LUMLUMDREN-2810 file (N, C-alpha, C; in Angstrom, 1 decimal):
<atoms>
<atom><aa>M</aa><ch>A</ch><at>N</at><xx>-5.1</xx><yy>6.5</yy><zz>-24.5</zz></atom>
<atom><aa>M</aa><ch>A</ch><at>CA</at><xx>-5.0</xx><yy>5.8</yy><zz>-23.3</zz></atom>
<atom><aa>M</aa><ch>A</ch><at>C</at><xx>-3.8</xx><yy>4.8</yy><zz>-23.3</zz></atom>
<atom><aa>K</aa><ch>A</ch><at>N</at><xx>-3.6</xx><yy>4.3</yy><zz>-24.4</zz></atom>
<atom><aa>K</aa><ch>A</ch><at>CA</at><xx>-2.4</xx><yy>3.4</yy><zz>-24.6</zz></atom>
<atom><aa>K</aa><ch>A</ch><at>C</at><xx>-1.1</xx><yy>4.1</yy><zz>-24.3</zz></atom>
<atom><aa>K</aa><ch>A</ch><at>N</at><xx>-1.0</xx><yy>5.3</yy><zz>-24.8</zz></atom>
<atom><aa>K</aa><ch>A</ch><at>CA</at><xx>0.2</xx><yy>6.1</yy><zz>-24.6</zz></atom>
<atom><aa>K</aa><ch>A</ch><at>C</at><xx>0.4</xx><yy>6.4</yy><zz>-23.1</zz></atom>
<atom><aa>F</aa><ch>A</ch><at>N</at><xx>-0.8</xx><yy>6.7</yy><zz>-22.4</zz></atom>
<atom><aa>F</aa><ch>A</ch><at>CA</at><xx>-0.7</xx><yy>7.0</yy><zz>-21.0</zz></atom>
<atom><aa>F</aa><ch>A</ch><at>C</at><xx>-0.2</xx><yy>5.8</yy><zz>-20.2</zz></atom>
<atom><aa>I</aa><ch>A</ch><at>N</at><xx>-0.6</xx><yy>4.6</yy><zz>-20.6</zz></atom>
<atom><aa>I</aa><ch>A</ch><at>CA</at><xx>-0.2</xx><yy>3.4</yy><zz>-19.9</zz></atom>
<atom><aa>I</aa><ch>A</ch><at>C</at><xx>1.3</xx><yy>3.2</yy><zz>-20.1</zz></atom>
<atom><aa>V</aa><ch>A</ch><at>N</at><xx>1.8</xx><yy>3.4</yy><zz>-21.3</zz></atom>
<atom><aa>V</aa><ch>A</ch><at>CA</at><xx>3.2</xx><yy>3.2</yy><zz>-21.6</zz></atom>
<atom><aa>V</aa><ch>A</ch><at>C</at><xx>4.0</xx><yy>4.2</yy><zz>-20.8</zz></atom>
<atom><aa>I</aa><ch>A</ch><at>N</at><xx>3.6</xx><yy>5.4</yy><zz>-20.7</zz></atom>
<atom><aa>I</aa><ch>A</ch><at>CA</at><xx>4.3</xx><yy>6.4</yy><zz>-20.0</zz></atom>
<atom><aa>I</aa><ch>A</ch><at>C</at><xx>4.3</xx><yy>6.1</yy><zz>-18.5</zz></atom>
<atom><aa>L</aa><ch>A</ch><at>N</at><xx>3.2</xx><yy>5.6</yy><zz>-18.0</zz></atom>
<atom><aa>L</aa><ch>A</ch><at>CA</at><xx>3.0</xx><yy>5.3</yy><zz>-16.6</zz></atom>
<atom><aa>L</aa><ch>A</ch><at>C</at><xx>4.0</xx><yy>4.1</yy><zz>-16.3</zz></atom>
<atom><aa>L</aa><ch>A</ch><at>N</at><xx>4.0</xx><yy>3.1</yy><zz>-17.1</zz></atom>
<atom><aa>L</aa><ch>A</ch><at>CA</at><xx>4.9</xx><yy>2.0</yy><zz>-16.9</zz></atom>
<atom><aa>L</aa><ch>A</ch><at>C</at><xx>6.4</xx><yy>2.4</yy><zz>-16.9</zz></atom>
<atom><aa>L</aa><ch>A</ch><at>N</at><xx>6.7</xx><yy>3.3</yy><zz>-17.8</zz></atom>
<atom><aa>L</aa><ch>A</ch><at>CA</at><xx>8.1</xx><yy>3.7</yy><zz>-17.9</zz></atom>
<atom><aa>L</aa><ch>A</ch><at>C</at><xx>8.5</xx><yy>4.5</yy><zz>-16.7</zz></atom>
<atom><aa>A</aa><ch>A</ch><at>N</at><xx>7.5</xx><yy>5.3</yy><zz>-16.2</zz></atom>
<atom><aa>A</aa><ch>A</ch><at>CA</at><xx>7.8</xx><yy>6.1</yy><zz>-15.0</zz></atom>
<atom><aa>A</aa><ch>A</ch><at>C</at><xx>8.0</xx><yy>5.2</yy><zz>-13.8</zz></atom>
<atom><aa>I</aa><ch>A</ch><at>N</at><xx>7.1</xx><yy>4.2</yy><zz>-13.6</zz></atom>
<atom><aa>I</aa><ch>A</ch><at>CA</at><xx>7.3</xx><yy>3.3</yy><zz>-12.5</zz></atom>
<atom><aa>I</aa><ch>A</ch><at>C</at><xx>8.6</xx><yy>2.5</yy><zz>-12.6</zz></atom>
<atom><aa>G</aa><ch>A</ch><at>N</at><xx>8.9</xx><yy>2.1</yy><zz>-13.8</zz></atom>
<atom><aa>G</aa><ch>A</ch><at>CA</at><xx>10.2</xx><yy>1.4</yy><zz>-14.0</zz></atom>
<atom><aa>G</aa><ch>A</ch><at>C</at><xx>11.4</xx><yy>2.2</yy><zz>-13.7</zz></atom>
<atom><aa>S</aa><ch>A</ch><at>N</at><xx>11.3</xx><yy>3.5</yy><zz>-13.9</zz></atom>
<atom><aa>S</aa><ch>A</ch><at>CA</at><xx>12.5</xx><yy>4.3</yy><zz>-13.7</zz></atom>
<atom><aa>S</aa><ch>A</ch><at>C</at><xx>12.8</xx><yy>4.6</yy><zz>-12.3</zz></atom>
<atom><aa>F</aa><ch>A</ch><at>N</at><xx>11.8</xx><yy>4.3</yy><zz>-11.4</zz></atom>
<atom><aa>F</aa><ch>A</ch><at>CA</at><xx>12.0</xx><yy>4.6</yy><zz>-10.0</zz></atom>
<atom><aa>F</aa><ch>A</ch><at>C</at><xx>12.3</xx><yy>3.3</yy><zz>-9.2</zz></atom>
<atom><aa>S</aa><ch>A</ch><at>N</at><xx>12.7</xx><yy>2.3</yy><zz>-9.9</zz></atom>
<atom><aa>S</aa><ch>A</ch><at>CA</at><xx>13.0</xx><yy>1.1</yy><zz>-9.1</zz></atom>
<atom><aa>S</aa><ch>A</ch><at>C</at><xx>14.2</xx><yy>1.3</yy><zz>-8.2</zz></atom>
<atom><aa>I</aa><ch>A</ch><at>N</at><xx>14.2</xx><yy>0.7</yy><zz>-7.1</zz></atom>
<atom><aa>I</aa><ch>A</ch><at>CA</at><xx>15.3</xx><yy>0.9</yy><zz>-6.1</zz></atom>
<atom><aa>I</aa><ch>A</ch><at>C</at><xx>16.0</xx><yy>-0.5</yy><zz>-5.8</zz></atom>
<atom><aa>D</aa><ch>A</ch><at>N</at><xx>17.1</xx><yy>-0.4</yy><zz>-5.3</zz></atom>
<atom><aa>D</aa><ch>A</ch><at>CA</at><xx>17.8</xx><yy>-1.6</yy><zz>-4.9</zz></atom>
<atom><aa>D</aa><ch>A</ch><at>C</at><xx>17.2</xx><yy>-2.2</yy><zz>-3.7</zz></atom>
<atom><aa>S</aa><ch>A</ch><at>N</at><xx>17.1</xx><yy>-3.6</yy><zz>-3.7</zz></atom>
<atom><aa>S</aa><ch>A</ch><at>CA</at><xx>16.5</xx><yy>-4.3</yy><zz>-2.6</zz></atom>
<atom><aa>S</aa><ch>A</ch><at>C</at><xx>17.2</xx><yy>-4.1</yy><zz>-1.3</zz></atom>
<atom><aa>N</aa><ch>A</ch><at>N</at><xx>18.5</xx><yy>-3.8</yy><zz>-1.3</zz></atom>
<atom><aa>N</aa><ch>A</ch><at>CA</at><xx>19.3</xx><yy>-3.7</yy><zz>-0.1</zz></atom>
<atom><aa>N</aa><ch>A</ch><at>C</at><xx>19.2</xx><yy>-2.2</yy><zz>0.5</zz></atom>
<atom><aa>A</aa><ch>A</ch><at>N</at><xx>18.4</xx><yy>-1.4</yy><zz>-0.1</zz></atom>
<atom><aa>A</aa><ch>A</ch><at>CA</at><xx>18.3</xx><yy>0.0</yy><zz>0.3</zz></atom>
<atom><aa>A</aa><ch>A</ch><at>C</at><xx>17.4</xx><yy>0.1</yy><zz>1.5</zz></atom>
<atom><aa>Q</aa><ch>A</ch><at>N</at><xx>18.0</xx><yy>-0.2</yy><zz>2.7</zz></atom>
<atom><aa>Q</aa><ch>A</ch><at>CA</at><xx>17.3</xx><yy>-0.1</yy><zz>3.9</zz></atom>
<atom><aa>Q</aa><ch>A</ch><at>C</at><xx>18.2</xx><yy>0.5</yy><zz>4.9</zz></atom>
<atom><aa>C</aa><ch>A</ch><at>N</at><xx>17.7</xx><yy>1.1</yy><zz>6.0</zz></atom>
<atom><aa>C</aa><ch>A</ch><at>CA</at><xx>18.6</xx><yy>1.7</yy><zz>7.0</zz></atom>
<atom><aa>C</aa><ch>A</ch><at>C</at><xx>19.3</xx><yy>0.5</yy><zz>7.7</zz></atom>
<atom><aa>A</aa><ch>A</ch><at>N</at><xx>20.5</xx><yy>0.9</yy><zz>8.2</zz></atom>
<atom><aa>A</aa><ch>A</ch><at>CA</at><xx>21.3</xx><yy>-0.1</yy><zz>8.8</zz></atom>
<atom><aa>A</aa><ch>A</ch><at>C</at><xx>20.7</xx><yy>-0.6</yy><zz>10.2</zz></atom>
<atom><aa>M</aa><ch>A</ch><at>N</at><xx>20.1</xx><yy>0.3</yy><zz>10.9</zz></atom>
<atom><aa>M</aa><ch>A</ch><at>CA</at><xx>19.5</xx><yy>-0.1</yy><zz>12.2</zz></atom>
<atom><aa>M</aa><ch>A</ch><at>C</at><xx>18.3</xx><yy>-1.1</yy><zz>12.0</zz></atom>
<atom><aa>C</aa><ch>A</ch><at>N</at><xx>17.5</xx><yy>-0.9</yy><zz>11.0</zz></atom>
<atom><aa>C</aa><ch>A</ch><at>CA</at><xx>16.4</xx><yy>-1.8</yy><zz>10.7</zz></atom>
<atom><aa>C</aa><ch>A</ch><at>C</at><xx>16.9</xx><yy>-3.2</yy><zz>10.4</zz></atom>
<atom><aa>R</aa><ch>A</ch><at>N</at><xx>18.0</xx><yy>-3.2</yy><zz>9.6</zz></atom>
<atom><aa>R</aa><ch>A</ch><at>CA</at><xx>18.5</xx><yy>-4.5</yy><zz>9.2</zz></atom>
<atom><aa>R</aa><ch>A</ch><at>C</at><xx>19.1</xx><yy>-5.2</yy><zz>10.4</zz></atom>
<atom><aa>R</aa><ch>A</ch><at>N</at><xx>19.8</xx><yy>-4.5</yy><zz>11.2</zz></atom>
<atom><aa>R</aa><ch>A</ch><at>CA</at><xx>20.4</xx><yy>-5.1</yy><zz>12.4</zz></atom>
<atom><aa>R</aa><ch>A</ch><at>C</at><xx>19.4</xx><yy>-5.6</yy><zz>13.4</zz></atom>
<atom><aa>V</aa><ch>A</ch><at>N</at><xx>18.3</xx><yy>-4.9</yy><zz>13.6</zz></atom>
<atom><aa>V</aa><ch>A</ch><at>CA</at><xx>17.2</xx><yy>-5.3</yy><zz>14.4</zz></atom>
<atom><aa>V</aa><ch>A</ch><at>C</at><xx>16.6</xx><yy>-6.6</yy><zz>13.9</zz></atom>
<atom><aa>A</aa><ch>A</ch><at>N</at><xx>16.3</xx><yy>-6.6</yy><zz>12.6</zz></atom>
<atom><aa>A</aa><ch>A</ch><at>CA</at><xx>15.7</xx><yy>-7.8</yy><zz>12.0</zz></atom>
<atom><aa>A</aa><ch>A</ch><at>C</at><xx>16.6</xx><yy>-9.0</yy><zz>12.1</zz></atom>
<atom><aa>E</aa><ch>A</ch><at>N</at><xx>17.9</xx><yy>-8.8</yy><zz>11.9</zz></atom>
<atom><aa>E</aa><ch>A</ch><at>CA</at><xx>18.8</xx><yy>-9.9</yy><zz>12.0</zz></atom>
<atom><aa>E</aa><ch>A</ch><at>C</at><xx>18.9</xx><yy>-10.4</yy><zz>13.4</zz></atom>
<atom><aa>S</aa><ch>A</ch><at>N</at><xx>19.0</xx><yy>-9.5</yy><zz>14.4</zz></atom>
<atom><aa>S</aa><ch>A</ch><at>CA</at><xx>19.2</xx><yy>-9.9</yy><zz>15.7</zz></atom>
<atom><aa>S</aa><ch>A</ch><at>C</at><xx>17.9</xx><yy>-10.6</yy><zz>16.3</zz></atom>
<atom><aa>S</aa><ch>A</ch><at>N</at><xx>16.7</xx><yy>-10.1</yy><zz>15.8</zz></atom>
<atom><aa>S</aa><ch>A</ch><at>CA</at><xx>15.5</xx><yy>-10.7</yy><zz>16.3</zz></atom>
<atom><aa>S</aa><ch>A</ch><at>C</at><xx>15.3</xx><yy>-12.1</yy><zz>15.7</zz></atom>
<atom><aa>H</aa><ch>A</ch><at>N</at><xx>15.8</xx><yy>-12.3</yy><zz>14.4</zz></atom>
<atom><aa>H</aa><ch>A</ch><at>CA</at><xx>15.8</xx><yy>-13.6</yy><zz>13.8</zz></atom>
<atom><aa>H</aa><ch>A</ch><at>C</at><xx>16.7</xx><yy>-14.6</yy><zz>14.5</zz></atom>
<atom><aa>D</aa><ch>A</ch><at>N</at><xx>17.9</xx><yy>-14.1</yy><zz>14.9</zz></atom>
<atom><aa>D</aa><ch>A</ch><at>CA</at><xx>18.8</xx><yy>-15.0</yy><zz>15.6</zz></atom>
<atom><aa>D</aa><ch>A</ch><at>C</at><xx>18.3</xx><yy>-15.3</yy><zz>17.0</zz></atom>
<atom><aa>A</aa><ch>A</ch><at>N</at><xx>17.6</xx><yy>-14.4</yy><zz>17.6</zz></atom>
<atom><aa>A</aa><ch>A</ch><at>CA</at><xx>17.1</xx><yy>-14.7</yy><zz>19.0</zz></atom>
<atom><aa>A</aa><ch>A</ch><at>C</at><xx>15.7</xx><yy>-15.4</yy><zz>18.9</zz></atom>
<atom><aa>H</aa><ch>A</ch><at>N</at><xx>15.2</xx><yy>-15.7</yy><zz>17.8</zz></atom>
<atom><aa>H</aa><ch>A</ch><at>CA</at><xx>13.9</xx><yy>-16.4</yy><zz>17.6</zz></atom>
<atom><aa>H</aa><ch>A</ch><at>C</at><xx>12.8</xx><yy>-15.6</yy><zz>18.2</zz></atom>
<atom><aa>E</aa><ch>A</ch><at>N</at><xx>12.9</xx><yy>-14.3</yy><zz>18.1</zz></atom>
<atom><aa>E</aa><ch>A</ch><at>CA</at><xx>11.7</xx><yy>-13.4</yy><zz>18.5</zz></atom>
<atom><aa>E</aa><ch>A</ch><at>C</at><xx>11.0</xx><yy>-13.0</yy><zz>17.3</zz></atom>
<atom><aa>N</aa><ch>A</ch><at>N</at><xx>9.8</xx><yy>-13.4</yy><zz>17.1</zz></atom>
<atom><aa>N</aa><ch>A</ch><at>CA</at><xx>9.1</xx><yy>-13.0</yy><zz>15.9</zz></atom>
<atom><aa>N</aa><ch>A</ch><at>C</at><xx>8.3</xx><yy>-11.7</yy><zz>16.0</zz></atom>
<atom><aa>K</aa><ch>A</ch><at>N</at><xx>8.2</xx><yy>-11.2</yy><zz>17.2</zz></atom>
<atom><aa>K</aa><ch>A</ch><at>CA</at><xx>7.4</xx><yy>-10.0</yy><zz>17.4</zz></atom>
<atom><aa>K</aa><ch>A</ch><at>C</at><xx>8.0</xx><yy>-8.8</yy><zz>16.5</zz></atom>
<atom><aa>V</aa><ch>A</ch><at>N</at><xx>9.3</xx><yy>-8.6</yy><zz>16.6</zz></atom>
<atom><aa>V</aa><ch>A</ch><at>CA</at><xx>9.9</xx><yy>-7.5</yy><zz>15.9</zz></atom>
<atom><aa>V</aa><ch>A</ch><at>C</at><xx>9.8</xx><yy>-7.7</yy><zz>14.4</zz></atom>
<atom><aa>G</aa><ch>A</ch><at>N</at><xx>10.0</xx><yy>-9.0</yy><zz>13.9</zz></atom>
<atom><aa>G</aa><ch>A</ch><at>CA</at><xx>9.9</xx><yy>-9.3</yy><zz>12.5</zz></atom>
<atom><aa>G</aa><ch>A</ch><at>C</at><xx>8.5</xx><yy>-9.1</yy><zz>12.0</zz></atom>
<atom><aa>R</aa><ch>A</ch><at>N</at><xx>7.5</xx><yy>-9.5</yy><zz>12.8</zz></atom>
<atom><aa>R</aa><ch>A</ch><at>CA</at><xx>6.1</xx><yy>-9.3</yy><zz>12.4</zz></atom>
<atom><aa>R</aa><ch>A</ch><at>C</at><xx>5.8</xx><yy>-7.8</yy><zz>12.3</zz></atom>
<atom><aa>G</aa><ch>A</ch><at>N</at><xx>6.3</xx><yy>-7.0</yy><zz>13.2</zz></atom>
<atom><aa>G</aa><ch>A</ch><at>CA</at><xx>6.1</xx><yy>-5.6</yy><zz>13.1</zz></atom>
<atom><aa>G</aa><ch>A</ch><at>C</at><xx>6.7</xx><yy>-4.9</yy><zz>11.9</zz></atom>
<atom><aa>L</aa><ch>A</ch><at>N</at><xx>7.9</xx><yy>-5.4</yy><zz>11.6</zz></atom>
<atom><aa>L</aa><ch>A</ch><at>CA</at><xx>8.6</xx><yy>-4.8</yy><zz>10.4</zz></atom>
<atom><aa>L</aa><ch>A</ch><at>C</at><xx>7.8</xx><yy>-5.3</yy><zz>9.1</zz></atom>
<atom><aa>N</aa><ch>A</ch><at>N</at><xx>7.4</xx><yy>-6.5</yy><zz>9.1</zz></atom>
<atom><aa>N</aa><ch>A</ch><at>CA</at><xx>6.6</xx><yy>-7.0</yy><zz>7.9</zz></atom>
<atom><aa>N</aa><ch>A</ch><at>C</at><xx>5.3</xx><yy>-6.2</yy><zz>7.8</zz></atom>
<atom><aa>N</aa><ch>A</ch><at>N</at><xx>4.6</xx><yy>-6.0</yy><zz>8.9</zz></atom>
<atom><aa>N</aa><ch>A</ch><at>CA</at><xx>3.4</xx><yy>-5.2</yy><zz>8.8</zz></atom>
<atom><aa>N</aa><ch>A</ch><at>C</at><xx>3.6</xx><yy>-3.8</yy><zz>8.3</zz></atom>
<atom><aa>G</aa><ch>A</ch><at>N</at><xx>4.7</xx><yy>-3.2</yy><zz>8.8</zz></atom>
<atom><aa>G</aa><ch>A</ch><at>CA</at><xx>5.0</xx><yy>-1.8</yy><zz>8.3</zz></atom>
<atom><aa>G</aa><ch>A</ch><at>C</at><xx>5.3</xx><yy>-1.8</yy><zz>6.8</zz></atom>
<atom><aa>I</aa><ch>A</ch><at>N</at><xx>6.0</xx><yy>-2.8</yy><zz>6.4</zz></atom>
<atom><aa>I</aa><ch>A</ch><at>CA</at><xx>6.4</xx><yy>-2.9</yy><zz>5.0</zz></atom>
<atom><aa>I</aa><ch>A</ch><at>C</at><xx>5.1</xx><yy>-3.1</yy><zz>4.1</zz></atom>
<atom><aa>M</aa><ch>A</ch><at>N</at><xx>4.2</xx><yy>-3.9</yy><zz>4.6</zz></atom>
<atom><aa>M</aa><ch>A</ch><at>CA</at><xx>3.0</xx><yy>-4.2</yy><zz>3.9</zz></atom>
<atom><aa>M</aa><ch>A</ch><at>C</at><xx>2.1</xx><yy>-2.9</yy><zz>3.8</zz></atom>
<atom><aa>Y</aa><ch>A</ch><at>N</at><xx>2.1</xx><yy>-2.1</yy><zz>4.9</zz></atom>
<atom><aa>Y</aa><ch>A</ch><at>CA</at><xx>1.3</xx><yy>-0.9</yy><zz>4.8</zz></atom>
<atom><aa>Y</aa><ch>A</ch><at>C</at><xx>2.0</xx><yy>0.1</yy><zz>3.8</zz></atom>
<atom><aa>L</aa><ch>A</ch><at>N</at><xx>3.3</xx><yy>0.2</yy><zz>3.9</zz></atom>
<atom><aa>L</aa><ch>A</ch><at>CA</at><xx>4.0</xx><yy>1.1</yy><zz>2.9</zz></atom>
<atom><aa>L</aa><ch>A</ch><at>C</at><xx>3.8</xx><yy>0.6</yy><zz>1.5</zz></atom>
<atom><aa>L</aa><ch>A</ch><at>N</at><xx>3.7</xx><yy>-0.7</yy><zz>1.2</zz></atom>
<atom><aa>L</aa><ch>A</ch><at>CA</at><xx>3.5</xx><yy>-1.2</yy><zz>-0.1</zz></atom>
<atom><aa>L</aa><ch>A</ch><at>C</at><xx>2.0</xx><yy>-0.9</yy><zz>-0.6</zz></atom>
<atom><aa>A</aa><ch>A</ch><at>N</at><xx>1.1</xx><yy>-1.0</yy><zz>0.4</zz></atom>
<atom><aa>A</aa><ch>A</ch><at>CA</at><xx>-0.3</xx><yy>-0.9</yy><zz>0.0</zz></atom>
<atom><aa>A</aa><ch>A</ch><at>C</at><xx>-0.8</xx><yy>0.5</yy><zz>-0.3</zz></atom>
<atom><aa>I</aa><ch>A</ch><at>N</at><xx>-0.2</xx><yy>1.5</yy><zz>0.3</zz></atom>
<atom><aa>I</aa><ch>A</ch><at>CA</at><xx>-0.7</xx><yy>2.9</yy><zz>0.1</zz></atom>
<atom><aa>I</aa><ch>A</ch><at>C</at><xx>-0.6</xx><yy>3.4</yy><zz>-1.3</zz></atom>
<atom><aa>P</aa><ch>A</ch><at>N</at><xx>0.5</xx><yy>3.2</yy><zz>-2.1</zz></atom>
<atom><aa>P</aa><ch>A</ch><at>CA</at><xx>0.5</xx><yy>3.6</yy><zz>-3.5</zz></atom>
<atom><aa>P</aa><ch>A</ch><at>C</at><xx>-0.6</xx><yy>3.0</yy><zz>-4.3</zz></atom>
<atom><aa>Y</aa><ch>A</ch><at>N</at><xx>-0.8</xx><yy>1.7</yy><zz>-4.1</zz></atom>
<atom><aa>Y</aa><ch>A</ch><at>CA</at><xx>-1.8</xx><yy>1.0</yy><zz>-4.9</zz></atom>
<atom><aa>Y</aa><ch>A</ch><at>C</at><xx>-3.2</xx><yy>1.5</yy><zz>-4.5</zz></atom>
<atom><aa>V</aa><ch>A</ch><at>N</at><xx>-3.5</xx><yy>1.8</yy><zz>-3.3</zz></atom>
<atom><aa>V</aa><ch>A</ch><at>CA</at><xx>-4.8</xx><yy>2.3</yy><zz>-2.9</zz></atom>
<atom><aa>V</aa><ch>A</ch><at>C</at><xx>-5.0</xx><yy>3.7</yy><zz>-3.5</zz></atom>
<atom><aa>L</aa><ch>A</ch><at>N</at><xx>-3.9</xx><yy>4.5</yy><zz>-3.4</zz></atom>
<atom><aa>L</aa><ch>A</ch><at>CA</at><xx>-4.0</xx><yy>5.9</yy><zz>-4.0</zz></atom>
<atom><aa>L</aa><ch>A</ch><at>C</at><xx>-4.2</xx><yy>5.8</yy><zz>-5.6</zz></atom>
<atom><aa>A</aa><ch>A</ch><at>N</at><xx>-3.5</xx><yy>4.9</yy><zz>-6.2</zz></atom>
<atom><aa>A</aa><ch>A</ch><at>CA</at><xx>-3.7</xx><yy>4.7</yy><zz>-7.6</zz></atom>
<atom><aa>A</aa><ch>A</ch><at>C</at><xx>-5.1</xx><yy>4.2</yy><zz>-8.0</zz></atom>
<atom><aa>G</aa><ch>A</ch><at>N</at><xx>-5.6</xx><yy>3.3</yy><zz>-7.2</zz></atom>
<atom><aa>G</aa><ch>A</ch><at>CA</at><xx>-7.0</xx><yy>2.9</yy><zz>-7.4</zz></atom>
<atom><aa>G</aa><ch>A</ch><at>C</at><xx>-8.0</xx><yy>4.0</yy><zz>-7.2</zz></atom>
<atom><aa>I</aa><ch>A</ch><at>N</at><xx>-7.8</xx><yy>4.8</yy><zz>-6.2</zz></atom>
<atom><aa>I</aa><ch>A</ch><at>CA</at><xx>-8.7</xx><yy>5.9</yy><zz>-6.0</zz></atom>
<atom><aa>I</aa><ch>A</ch><at>C</at><xx>-8.6</xx><yy>6.9</yy><zz>-7.2</zz></atom>
<atom><aa>G</aa><ch>A</ch><at>N</at><xx>-7.4</xx><yy>7.2</yy><zz>-7.6</zz></atom>
<atom><aa>G</aa><ch>A</ch><at>CA</at><xx>-7.2</xx><yy>8.1</yy><zz>-8.7</zz></atom>
<atom><aa>G</aa><ch>A</ch><at>C</at><xx>-7.9</xx><yy>7.5</yy><zz>-10.0</zz></atom>
<atom><aa>L</aa><ch>A</ch><at>N</at><xx>-7.7</xx><yy>6.2</yy><zz>-10.2</zz></atom>
<atom><aa>L</aa><ch>A</ch><at>CA</at><xx>-8.3</xx><yy>5.6</yy><zz>-11.4</zz></atom>
<atom><aa>L</aa><ch>A</ch><at>C</at><xx>-9.9</xx><yy>5.6</yy><zz>-11.3</zz></atom>
<atom><aa>Y</aa><ch>A</ch><at>N</at><xx>-10.4</xx><yy>5.4</yy><zz>-10.2</zz></atom>
<atom><aa>Y</aa><ch>A</ch><at>CA</at><xx>-11.8</xx><yy>5.5</yy><zz>-10.0</zz></atom>
<atom><aa>Y</aa><ch>A</ch><at>C</at><xx>-12.4</xx><yy>6.9</yy><zz>-10.2</zz></atom>
<atom><aa>V</aa><ch>A</ch><at>N</at><xx>-11.7</xx><yy>7.9</yy><zz>-9.7</zz></atom>
<atom><aa>V</aa><ch>A</ch><at>CA</at><xx>-12.1</xx><yy>9.3</yy><zz>-9.9</zz></atom>
<atom><aa>V</aa><ch>A</ch><at>C</at><xx>-12.0</xx><yy>9.7</yy><zz>-11.4</zz></atom>
<atom><aa>Y</aa><ch>A</ch><at>N</at><xx>-10.9</xx><yy>9.2</yy><zz>-12.0</zz></atom>
<atom><aa>Y</aa><ch>A</ch><at>CA</at><xx>-10.7</xx><yy>9.5</yy><zz>-13.5</zz></atom>
<atom><aa>Y</aa><ch>A</ch><at>C</at><xx>-11.8</xx><yy>8.9</yy><zz>-14.3</zz></atom>
<atom><aa>T</aa><ch>A</ch><at>N</at><xx>-12.2</xx><yy>7.6</yy><zz>-14.0</zz></atom>
<atom><aa>T</aa><ch>A</ch><at>CA</at><xx>-13.2</xx><yy>7.0</yy><zz>-14.8</zz></atom>
<atom><aa>T</aa><ch>A</ch><at>C</at><xx>-14.6</xx><yy>7.6</yy><zz>-14.6</zz></atom>
<atom><aa>K</aa><ch>A</ch><at>N</at><xx>-14.8</xx><yy>8.0</yy><zz>-13.4</zz></atom>
<atom><aa>K</aa><ch>A</ch><at>CA</at><xx>-16.1</xx><yy>8.7</yy><zz>-13.1</zz></atom>
<atom><aa>K</aa><ch>A</ch><at>C</at><xx>-16.2</xx><yy>10.1</yy><zz>-13.8</zz></atom>
<atom><aa>K</aa><ch>A</ch><at>N</at><xx>-15.1</xx><yy>10.8</yy><zz>-13.8</zz></atom>
<atom><aa>K</aa><ch>A</ch><at>CA</at><xx>-15.1</xx><yy>12.1</yy><zz>-14.4</zz></atom>
<atom><aa>K</aa><ch>A</ch><at>C</at><xx>-15.2</xx><yy>12.0</yy><zz>-15.9</zz></atom>
<atom><aa>R</aa><ch>A</ch><at>N</at><xx>-14.6</xx><yy>11.0</yy><zz>-16.4</zz></atom>
<atom><aa>R</aa><ch>A</ch><at>CA</at><xx>-14.6</xx><yy>10.8</yy><zz>-17.9</zz></atom>
<atom><aa>R</aa><ch>A</ch><at>C</at><xx>-16.0</xx><yy>10.4</yy><zz>-18.4</zz></atom>
<atom><aa>K</aa><ch>A</ch><at>N</at><xx>-16.7</xx><yy>9.6</yy><zz>-17.6</zz></atom>
<atom><aa>K</aa><ch>A</ch><at>CA</at><xx>-18.0</xx><yy>9.2</yy><zz>-18.0</zz></atom>
<atom><aa>K</aa><ch>A</ch><at>C</at><xx>-19.0</xx><yy>10.3</yy><zz>-17.9</zz></atom>
<atom><aa>A</aa><ch>A</ch><at>N</at><xx>-18.8</xx><yy>11.2</yy><zz>-17.0</zz></atom>
<atom><aa>A</aa><ch>A</ch><at>CA</at><xx>-19.7</xx><yy>12.3</yy><zz>-16.7</zz></atom>
<atom><aa>A</aa><ch>A</ch><at>C</at><xx>-19.8</xx><yy>13.3</yy><zz>-17.8</zz></atom>
</atoms>
């Protein structure tokens, strides 16, 4: 199990991306909405980012749950 965790952490670390890796249009829209003091677009972008961040953790949690249930059975 310890070896699996080490391999998993190395795999996750090898897929790190640059924080500026976003499309130019999204960046321009976020900057222009910030300058115009319109928070609706910014909130929408933040909600989308939160959904995209949550999905891998939810899937990993489901996978871990299934793994532990199968291992105990």
